[in-house]
N, C-alpha and C positions, 0 to 999 in steps of 0.2 A: 788619557790625554791626549790630542791630536799632534801628529808630527808637524813641523811646519810648515812642508808642502801642502799637505792635504788641510791646513788651514787657509792656503792663498786659494786653493781650490771652490773652498766653499766660499769666501769674499769675493772672489770674481763671479760666481756663478748668483750670486742675493745680491753685486752691485750687478749685471746684466740683468736681471727679474726685475730688480725695482727700475730701474731704465726703459724697460716696456723693450729691453733688443735694440735700441735704436742708438745704444753706444758705439755698436759698433757697425751698424749700416750707414751704408753711405748715403748721402742727398741723391735725389732722383728725382730733378725736375722734368715739367709735362711740355717744357719749350723746346724748341726746333733747332738745334747748329745745324747750318747750312756753310761748309766749306767748300772754297774755293781752290782750286790750286790753277795759277796761269804761270802760263809764258809768253811776256810780253814780244811783238816783233823787234826783229834783230834793229830795224831802222827806225822803233819808235825812242824819242825825245826825253832824256828823262824829266825834262818838266810835264810833258802829256801825261806820261807813267805817275808821275803823281800824284796830278789833277784829278785821274782817272781815278785812283786809291781815294782823296782827297772827295770825289763824290760821293762814296759806300759812304760817308758819315753825314753829306748834306742830303740823299736819298731816308738815310735811317731817323734823321730829324722830321722826314715831312709824311713818312709811310710808318703811320700808329702800329704799325704789326710788329717794328722792330725793334728789342729793346737794348740789345746793345751789338757792338761791333770791335774788331779786334785785325788792326791794321799792318802793326810794325811785327813781321814776322824772324822769332829766333833763329830755328831751324829749318832748313826748306830740304828734304829728300828727294831732289829736281828726278832721279830715276830714267830711265829712257826718255820720255817725254823732254826733258831737261827742264821741267818748271824752275820759276827764280821766285815766284811771292806764292804766298799758302794769305788768305785772308778769310775771316770769318764772321757772320751776321747770325745772331740768335732771334730768333720770329718768337713770339707769344705764343703760339698754338700750329698743329699741322694746317689749320684754318686760313690762318696769316699767312702763310707761306704759300697756299696753292692762292689767295686774294693776289698777293704779291706777283704774280707770275703775269707778265701783259700787263700790269698795270700800267698807270701815266708815271706815278714812280720811277719804274724798271725801264722802263722807255726814258726816260728822259737819261737816266745814268748811263744806258747802251751810248749815246750821241756819243760821250767821254770816251768808254770803255774798247769798245766795237772795235773801232780804229786804230787801239793800239796793244788790243790785245791780237797774240797768234794761234795761241788755243788756249784753254781750261775744260778743267770737269770737277763735277761738283760732287757732295755727299751732305745727303739729309740726314743728321740724328736725331732721333729722339729716346725716347721711355715708355 
């Protein structure tokens, strides 16, 4: 007779094997997450900042390579640069991100973004 701990281990192993090992694996999409840390200019008007952030959603609707956007930060660790916002754009692929650079859609967004932005940096992440 098997002890209860050994039975539990065998059951867990069988479940893992039946599911092909995927029950424990995290989803690893091939999209690209484009993270933007930003500090807006001290003299930028709140409505101009709001318009610049909202314009990301407009660009995402026009540029077909953008899948999702996140525009409402919950927590921002500003660090030495004193970033005030973090925004995210999810691109369909690395190629979609590359094509976005200097695209008409990006240039349109920059018309409202650059005048209020003091400093930003980006991070691009994929699997």
